[in-house]
BAVEXZA-497121 format. One record per atom (N, C-alpha, C, CB): y, x, z. Coordinates in steps of 0.2 Angstrom, whole numbers, plus 5000, padded with zeros to 4 digits. Each point is the difference from the previous one (the first is absolute). Glycine has a CB too. Example, Ala and Ser with C-alpha at 12.3 -4.5 7.8 and 13.67 -1.06 7.14 Angstrom:
<nodes>
497250665039/500649965000/500650045000/499449915006/501150074990/500650045001/500549965003/499750064990/
</nodes>
This chain:
<nodes>
547955435142/500549995003/499949935003/500750074993/499549865005/500049935003/499449984996/501449965003/498449985000/499549964996/500249984994/499649985008/499850034988/500049994991/500149925000/499050094996/500849895008/500049914999/500549985002/498949975002/501650065001/500749975003/500249984993/500350065012/500349894989/500649984995/500550055001/499749895000/500550144995/500650075002/500649964997/499250124999/501549905003/500649984996/500350055002/500149885001/500550134994/500750045003/500349965006/500450054989/499649975017/500449985005/500550065003/499149905003/501750084998/500350055004/500249975006/500350064991/499549975014/500149975007/500850035001/498649995006/501849954998/500450025003/499950045007/500649904993/499950145009/499850065006/500750015002/498750064997/501249965010/500650045003/500250084998/499749925011/500750074985/500150094998/500550045006/500149964984/499750115015/500350045004/500550034996/499250025007/501449994994/500650034996/500350045005/500249924992/500350135004/500350045003/500749965003/499550094994/500749945012/500649965002/500750054998/499249935011/501250044984/500550054998/500550025006/500049944990/500050025016/500550015005/499750075003/500449875002/498950154998/499850065003/500050064993/499149935010/500750054987/499750064993/500750004996/498649974998/501949995001/500650024996/499749984993/500550105007/499649944988/499949984993/499250004998/501150044996/498749905003/499349995000/499850034995/500049915006/500350114987/499850054996/499750065002/500949964995/499450055009/499950065002/499350015004/501250005000/498449955002/499350005004/499649974996/500349995013/499749994981/499549964994/499850084998/500749854994/498750135002/499650054996/499549994994/500150035010/499950014986/499549974994/499450005004/500550054987/499049915010/499249995001/499750075003/500049894990/499650105013/499750065002/499750064995/499849925009/500050064986/499650044994/500350014996/499249965001/501450054999/500550034995/500550045003/500049914992/500050105015/500450055003/499650075001/500649905005/499850164991/499750085002/500150015005/500250054992/499750005011/500250055004/500850005002/499150064995/501349975000/500750015000/500249945002/500250084992/499649865003/500449935002/499949985007/499949964990/499550055013/499949985006/500450035005/499149984997/500950095002/500650045006/500649984999/499650105000/500649884993/500849964998/500049945005/499950034986/499649945014/500149935002/500050015009/499249944986/500350095015/500050025008/500850025003/498750044998/501750024998/500550025002/500649944997/499450125001/500449834996/500549944998/500249955006/499550004988/500149995015/500049975007/499550015005/500549944995/499650055011/499350005005/499749955002/500450075005/499849874991/499649944999/499749984993/500749985010/499450084986/499749984994/499449994999/500650054997/499049894999/499349975000/499650054998/500349884998/500050184999/499450044997/499750045006/500650014988/499649995020/499650025003/499649955003/500750095001/499249844998/499549965000/499449994995/500949955006/499450074988/499549994994/499650064998/500849914996/499550145006/500050074998/500050055008/500749974988/498950005016/500150055007/499850055000/500049925007/500250134999/499850055003/499750005006/500750034993/498950025008/499550015006/500650015006/498750074993/501349915014/500650025004/499650005007/501049944992/499050145010/499750015006/499250005000/501149965005/498649994999/499349985001/500049944994/499750045014/500749944983/499949944998/500050014991/500749955011/498750034987/500050014992/500449974996/499050015001/501150004993/500549964996/500149945001/499750064993/499649885007/500049944999/500249975007/499350004991/500550045015/500149985007/500850015001/498850025004/501350034993/500950005001/500349964996/500050105002/499749864992/500649974997/500049935004/499950054987/499449945017/499849925003/500650015007/498349984995/501850075006/500250025007/500850004998/499050085004/501249954991/500850004997/500149924998/500050144994/499649835005/500349924997/500049975005/499749984989/499950025017/500049975006/500850025004/498650004999/501550075000/500550025003/500649964997/499450125003/500849904991/500449954995/500249945002/499550054992/499949915011/500049925001/500350015005/499049954996/500850085011/500150005006/500950025000/498550035004/501750014993/500750025000/500549954995/499550125003/500249834993/500449974997/500350024993/500149975011/499550104986/500250024995/499649964995/500550105005/499049864997/499649954994/500049955005/499250074991/501049875006/499949935002/499549964997/501150015003/498749935000/499649954997/500249945000/499250065003/500849914992/500349944997/499849955004/500050044989/500349905014/499849955004/499449964999/500950015003/499349964989/499449974999/499850024993/500249905007/499250084991/499650024994/500349974994/499050015006/501150034989/500449994994/499750054995/501149955005/499150014989/500050054992/500550035000/499449934992/500650135004/500750044999/500250014993/499850055010/500649924987/500350034992/500350055001/500149904994/499650155001/500250085000/500150014993/499250045010/501549984989/500350014993/500250065000/500549894999/499550174997/500150064998/500449994994/499150065004/501649974996/500550004993/500350075001/500449855000/499850164993/500450075000/500649974995/498850115000/501849915001/500749984997/499849934998/500550114994/499449855011/500049924998/499349984998/501250014997/498550034999/499449984996/499349995005/500550074990/499349875010/499349995003/499550054998/500349905000/499450145003/499550034998/499349965002/500950105001/499049895005/499549965003/500149955005/499550084996/500149865004/500249955005/499349985001/501249954997/498650045010/499449975004/500149975006/499550094995/499949895007/500049975006/499450035004/500549884995/499850155011/499650045004/499749965007/500850104995/498549895004/499749985005/499350035001/500749904998/498950065007/499350035001/499649974995/500250025012/499550004983/499549984995/499349995004/500750064990/498949895009/499350005001/499650044996/500149895003/499550155001/499650054997/499349964998/500550095006/499549934986/499449964998/499650064994/500649875002/498850124998/499650044995/500350024994/499149955004/501150104994/500150034994/499649974993/500350105008/499249874993/499749974994/499949935001/499350114996/501149865009/500049914999/500549984996/499849995011/500550064984/500649984995/500649975002/499249984995/501050035012/500649985002/500650065001/499249915005/500650154999/500450065000/499650054996/500649985011/499650044983/499750044994/500350075000/499849914994/499650135007/500350075000/500050044993/499750015013/500650044987/500150024993/499950095001/501049894995/498750135010/499950075001/499450015005/501350024998/498450035003/499450015004/500350035006/499150024989/500649995017/500450035005/499450065003/500849895004/499650165000/499550075001/500049995006/500350084992/499149945011/500049995008/500550045005/498949984998/501350074999/500450055005/500849955001/499450154996/501049835000/500549975002/499849925004/500650084989/498949905009/499849945004/499850015008/499549964988/500250115013/499850025007/500850015004/498650074995/501849975001/500750005002/500249955004/500350074991/499849885004/500449945002/499649965005/500650004989/498850015011/499649955004/500250035007/499049964991/500950105009/500150035007/500849985003/499250114997/501349904998/500749975001/500149935004/500250074988/499549895007/500149945001/499449965007/500550004984/499050055016/499649975007/500450035007/498850004992/501650065007/500450035006/500649945000/499750154998/500649834997/500649975001/499749925001/500850094993/498749905006/500049924999/500449954997/499550035008/500550004985/500549974997/500050024993/500549985009/500050004987/500250024992/500750035000/499349914995/500950175006/500650025000/500349994992/499650095010/500149904985/500250004992/499749954996/500150115001/500149864995/499749944996/499650034994/501049915004/498650054994/499750014992/500449944996/498750055003/501449984990/500349984996/499549944995/500850115001/499349845000/499949944996/500349974995/499749995008/500150014984/500249954996/499749944998/500350094997/500149855001/499649945001/500649984993/499449985015/500249974980/500549974996/500149935002/499650084990/501149935010/500449955004/500349944997/500350085007/500349914994/500349934997/499849935004/500050074987/499849945019/499849935003/500649995006/498750024998/500949955007/500649985005/500150055005/499749885000/499950175000/500250055003/500650054998/498949975001/501250024993/500550044996/500749955001/499150054990/500849895010/500549975002/500250005007/499849944991/500050065014/500150025006/500250075002/499349925001/500550114995/500450085001/500650004997/499050075000/501049904994/500849994997/500549965005/499449994987/500349965015/500549965006/500350055006/499249884999/500250165003/500150045006/500550054999/498849975003/501350054990/500450064997/500749995002/499250014990/500949915010/500749985001/500449995007/499749954991/499850095014/500149995007/500150075002/499349915001/501050115003/500250065005/499550055000/500749925007/499250134992/499350045001/500050025007/500050044988/499449985015/500050025007/500150065000/499449945003/500650114991/500050075001/500050034992/499450005014/501350044987/500150044993/499850085002/501049914995/498850125000/500150095001/500050034994/499450015010/500950044988/500050054995/499750055002/500949964996/498750075000/499750074999/500150044995/499249955006/500750114995/500350064996/499849994992/499750085012/499949894988/499849994991/500549954997/498650025002/501949955003/500349954995/499849935001/500150104991/499349885013/499849954999/500249965007/499150064992/501349885009/500049955004/499349965001/501250004997/498949995010/499449965002/500249945005/499350124999/500649834998/500249935005/499349965002/501349974992/498850005012/499649965005/500249945001/499850075004/499949874996/500049935001/499449975004/500750004989/499449955014/499349985005/500049934997/500150075012/499349914987/499849944999/499549955005/500250054990/500149925013/499849975007/499949914999/500850125008/499549864988/499949935000/499449964999/501050014995/498749965007/499349975001/499849984994/500149985010/500349974987/499949974993/500050074994/500949865004/499650184996/499850054996/499650045000/500749994999/499050025007/499450055002/499449974996/500550035013/499549904990/499449954997/500050014992/500149915010/500550094988/500049994992/499750054997/501049944999/499250135006/499950064996/499150015000/501250065005/498549925001/499350015001/499749954995/500050045013/500249904986/499749964995/500150044992/500349885009/500350144990/500050034993/499650064999/501149955000/498950105005/499650064999/499349995000/500950075005/498949885000/499449984998/499450004993/500649955010/499950034986/499849994993/500050054997/500349925000/500050155001/500150074996/499550055002/501249984999/498950064997/499750085004/500450054998/498849974999/501150085004/500450065000/499750074997/500549935011/499850114988/499950074997/500150055006/500449964987/499350085015/500350065004/500250064995/499249975010/501550024991/500450054996/500150075002/500549914997/499450095011/500150065004/499749985006/501150044994/498550005010/499850005006/499249995002/501249975001/498550044992/499349994999/499550055008/500449994982/499850065020/499850025006/500149975006/500150074995/500649905005/500249965005/499649935002/501150064997/498949924996/499749925002/499250025000/501049904993/498750145006/499450025001/499850025007/500150024988/500450005016/500150035006/500149935006/500650124994/499749835002/500349935003/499249975002/501349974990/498350035004/499349975001/499550055004/500149924987/499950145014/499750045005/500249995007/499850094990/500949905012/500249995006/499749935002/501050074999/499249894997/499749925002/499350015001/500849934991/498750105006/499450015002/499850025007/499950024990/500650035011/499950045006/500149955006/500550104993/500049865005/500349965006/499649945001/501250044999/498349934996/499649955001/499350035002/500649934992/499250145007/499450035003/500150015009/499750064986/501049935015/500150025007/500149935003/500650114997/499249854999/499949935005/500849965001/498850055007/501649984988/500849985000/500149934998/500350124998/499149864997/500249934995/500549994996/499649965007/500550014990/500649974995/500750045004/499449864996/501050165002/500850025002/500350034995/499850025009/500850004994/500550034994/499750064995/501049975009/498450064994/499750054996/499849974993/499550075011/500249884989/499949964993/500550004995/499349915006/501150104996/500650014994/500550085000/500049855001/500350164995/500350074999/500750004996/498850045000/501550005002/500949994998/499950014993/500750065011/499749914985/500149994991/500649994999/499049944997/501250084997/500749974997/499549974993/501250095004/499049864997/499949954994/500649984995/499249945008/500750094985/500450004995/499949964995/500150105003/500349854995/500049954995/500250034994/500249915008/499350134986/500450034996/500349974994/499250095005/500749854996/500549964996/500850005001/499149934999/501050085008/500750015002/500450064999/499649935008/499950144993/500250064999/499550044999/500949985004/498950024987/499550054999/499950065003/500049944992/499650105010/500050065002/499950044996/499649975008/500550104993/500250064994/499350025002/501450034998/498250004997/499450045002/500150054994/499249905005/500850164998/499950074997/499350015000/501050045004/499150034992/499250034999/499950065005/500049974986/499550045015/500050075005/499650054993/499749945016/500650124985/499850054995/499450045001/501250004998/498650055000/499550045003/500250084995/498949885002/500850155004/500150084999/499350044999/501050005008/498950044987/499350025001/500150094998/499449864996/500750165010/500350085002/499550054996/500449965012/499050034987/499650034995/500050014994/499649975006/500649974990/500149994994/500550034996/499549915004/500450144991/500650034996/500249954994/499550135003/501249864998/500149954995/499850004993/500849995008/499250074990/499650024994/499449964999/500650105000/498949935004/499349955000/500049935000/499750095006/500949895000/500149934999/500249964995/500150025008/500450024987/500249984993/499249994998/501350074998/498449995000/499550004996/499449965000/500550095000/499549905006/499249965002/500249924999/499550105010/501349884993/500149944997/500149974993/500450015010/499650054987/500049984992/499349974997/500950114999/498749905006/499249984997/500149915000/499250115007/501249884998/499949925002/500649964999/499250045009/501450004989/500849965001/500450054992/500349975019/500149994979/500550024997/500550045004/499849904994/500350165004/500650045004/500550024997/499450045004/501249954999/500650014997/500550045006/499849884992/500350185004/500450045005/500749985000/499450094998/500949915007/500750004999/500550054999/499849925006/501050064993/500350074997/500150055007/500749954989/499450115009/500050055006/500849985003/499250114995/500849885009/500649995004/500249945004/500250074992/499149875006/500149955002/500050005008/499549954988/500850005015/500049995007/499649955003/500950044999/498949975006/499549945003/500149934999/499750095008/501049884994/500249944998/499849974993/500950045008/499550024988/499749974992/499449994999/500850064995/498850005007/499249994998/499849945004/499750144999/500449845007/499949945003/500149934996/500250075010/500449924988/500149954996/499750004993/500949995007/498950074990/499650004995/499349965001/500850114996/498949935011/499449965001/500049925001/499850105004/500849884999/500249935001/499949964994/500650045008/499649984987/500149974994/499250004994/501550035003/498150005000/499350014998/499749915002/499850185003/499949804992/499649955003/499450024999/500849914998/498650055006/499450035000/500050075005/499749954988/499750045013/499750085005/500450054998/498849985001/501750045003/500450084999/500050045006/500849964992/499350105006/500250045007/500450064997/498949985007/501550054998/500450054998/499850075004/500949924997/499050135001/499750065003/500550064999/498749954997/501550105008/500450045000/499750065004/501049904999/499350154999/499950075006/500650025003/498950054993/501749895006/500550015005/500650034994/499250035013/500549984981/500650044995/499849954993/500150165006/499349844993/499949974993/499649925001/499850134994/500549845003/499649935001/499549974992/501249975011/498249994992/499749974994/499849945001/499850094997/500349874998/499949915001/499349994999/501149944995/498550045008/499249974998/500049934998/499350085009/500649904984/499949945001/499549964995/501350015005/498749934992/499349984996/499450045001/500649964992/499150025014/499450045001/499449974995/500450025012/499250024987/499549984994/499649925003/499850154996/500449805000/499649955003/499249985001/501049984995/498650065000/499350005000/499750045008/500149994984/500450075017/499850045005/500249965007/500150124993/500649855007/500349975005/499449935002/501550044995/498349925001/499749945000/499150045004/500849924987/499250135011/499350035003/500050035007/499650034988/500949985012/500250035008/500249965004/500350094996/499749855004/500349955006/499350015004/500849894994/499350125013/499449995005/499749934999/500550085009/498949934993/499549914999/500349985006/498550014994/501650015012/500249965006/500649975000/499450055005/501149974991/500749985000/500249944992/500250145007/500149824995/500149934995/500650034995/499849895010/500450074985/500450024995/500650015003/499549944993/500950015012/500650015003/500150075004/500049875002/499450155001/500150085003/500050064993/499249975012/500650004982/500050054994/500750004998/498749974995/501749975006/500650024997/500650055004/499649874994/500150125011/500450055003/500250065000/499749945005/500850094993/500150074998/499750055006/501149974993/499050035014/499850015003/499250035001/501149945002/498550004996/499450004999/499950054994/499849885006/500350104989/499950054994/500150085000/500449904995/500350105010/500150085003/499450025004/501349995001/498549985001/499550035006/499550014997/500249945010/499450004985/499450014998/500050044993/499749905007/500750084988/499950024994/500450074998/499949894998/500850115006/500350054999/499950085004/500649904996/499350065011/499950065005/499250035000/501049965008/498649994993/499350015002/499650024993/500149905010/500150064983/499750014996/500350074994/499749875003/500950124997/500150064996/500350065003/500149924992/500150085015/500350065004/499450015004/501249985000/498449985001/499450025007/500350025005/499250034994/501249935008/500350015009/499949915002/501350104998/498549915008/500149945001/500449985006/499050004995/501349935005/500649985003/499649975007/500949984988/499550035018/499849985004/499850065005/499849894993/500050175003/499950075004/500550055000/498949994997/501050075006/500550055001/500250024993/499450055011/500349944983/500150024995/500949964998/498450034998/501549935005/500649954997/500549975005/499049964992/501750075008/500549985004/500349934997/500150135003/500149825002/500349954999/500750005001/499049965002/501550024996/500650005001/500549964997/499750095002/500749855003/500449964997/500650024997/499749925006/500550134996/500750024997/500050064993/500549995015/499749984982/499850034991/500350095001/500349864991/500450135011/500250075001/499850055005/500749954996/498950025009/499650055004/499550034997/500349945009/499350004986/499550034996/500250064996/499649905001/501050094996/500250044993/500150085006/500949894990/499450095016/500250075003/499450035002/500949965004/498450014999/499450035002/499850054994/499649905009/500350064985/499850054994/500450044996/499449925000/501250095002/500450034996/500050065007/500749904990/499250095017/500050055004/499250045001/501149935005/498450044993/499450005003/499650014993/500149945011/500050044983/499550004994/499749935000/499750125001/499949874996/499649934998/500349964996/499650015009/500249924991/500249944995/500249945005/499250044988/501449945010/500149945003/500049944995/500750075009/498949884993/499949944999/500449945001/499150055000/501249934995/500449945002/499949934996/500750085003/499349875002/499749934998/500649955001/498850035003/501049924992/500549945000/499849965008/500049984984/500649985016/499849955005/499649944997/501150045007/498549954997/499549935000/500249945000/499450065004/500649914990/500549925003/499749975004/500449964991/500149995013/499649965007/499549964997/501149995008/498949984986/499649954997/499350035000/500949964993/499150115006/499350044998/499849995006/500350094992/500049945013/499850015008/499649945002/501250065004/499149884995/499849935002/499450004996/501249955001/498650054993/499550004996/499450035003/500749994991/499550075012/499350055002/499849975006/500350124996/500349875009/499849965007/499749944998/500850065007/499449904989/499549944999/499449994998/500949974999/498950094997/499450014997/499550035006/500750024988/499650015018/499650005005/499950105000/499549854998/501050184997/500050065001/500450035002/499449994995/500750085005/500550045004/500450054995/499349985010/501350044991/500250044997/499750075001/500749935000/499450114994/499950085002/500450025006/499850044987/500050015016/500450015007/500650044998/498949995007/501850004996/500550035001/500349984992/499650085010/500449854988/500349994995/500549964999/499150034999/501349945008/500549945000/500550035005/499149904996/501550085003/500550025005/500549954999/499750115000/500249845006/500449945000/500750025004/498849934999/501850064998/500750015003/500349945000/500050104996/500549885010/500050055004/499549985007/501150044995/498850005009/499649995006/500249975004/499550084998/500249885007/500349975004/500150065006/499349874997/501550115006/500150075005/499649995007/501350034995/498550025006/499549995009/500550005005/499050064998/500949885006/500650025006/500549934999/499950154999/500149814996/500349945000/499749945005/500250034989/499249955012/499749975002/499350025003/500849944994/498950065012/499650045003/499549945003/500750135002/498749874998/499549955002/499550045005/500249924989/499750045020/499650025002/499549935001/500750125004/498749905000/499749965001/500149965008/499350074991/501049965012/500249985008/500649954998/499750135008/500749884988/500649974999/499949934995/500750125002/498849894994/499849954995/499449955003/500350094991/499649925016/499549955003/500149945003/499750085002/
</nodes>
């Protein structure tokens, strides 16, 4: 990506945001959408039907006539700007974005344009690997739109001047408020004061951030920047990408596990093979999923819950010698403390002879959906505990990455609250 000899720091640049005009669209909550990568086909159609200007038409566009999907998104964006559906804020600013439910703050952060730095520079830390398909898709979209339609989510260990400024800004009237059908309120403020912006810049320069969500988008930012440089454009707004930077000390994010389904593994075989490396405890007949998940959460150390949709078994207390011998040489101790790592390598690969990350194993964040699948289709559902945030940081700081599909950070920033284009930010 960038020059490895350069001095890199965490920098969040003010920008001229693009926002919906409530006078044109009405209820702004109806034009917002979840991030593109959590929207299934049914939800996509529902969002399209909810409002003709819903942002899903930009982040998950469809082809239109002679225009491919990405070109259509770019044309649609320009059309909405021309018609005043979307407006560009007059001056560059950072935005405070807060999500609440029933008065409780779920997440609060600053929206800005984060300067793109190499992922090995120790400033912005990844915790997952990326796959080429999603990167190619987002690159085609951002190239056509010449901008960033939705942010990545970054966490940092705050408590400094930036947090104090955000707290002060919350005491002023918000720019925008919206409620979405999931019961979350979305509130937006602007930070334009030059002294405050300078203080934020100085504070963040000493810190580093963790990519909680949006690894593919962040990687895409770098590829798009490199394309612009190769085209002779020089430095410009493409050297940064839209990001929500969250002070985890102000509103600790909620992390959930992502579970697994092994369709070809019969439950009886799963129990028998797991017993070679774990203590197996079968739960009483009639146990419901919430009770079984609570039993899992109460287990200390590596532990897992498996089910065929009717019966449950807890796997705990793995054989210490076997577990120690099973750690892959390329991964450190922080990685091997993760339940997701032990599940992938020790349980699935070694005991069950199935490979995570292949068609043999499905990932599912919704525990009820995983249970319904195996009840209907057979196979075994594997439920994991959520990794502690401290363990995720430890893996990232060590230069390692989590096993694939092992974290789900909630709530996710809503797409459409603020968009960014290079033209508006020039």
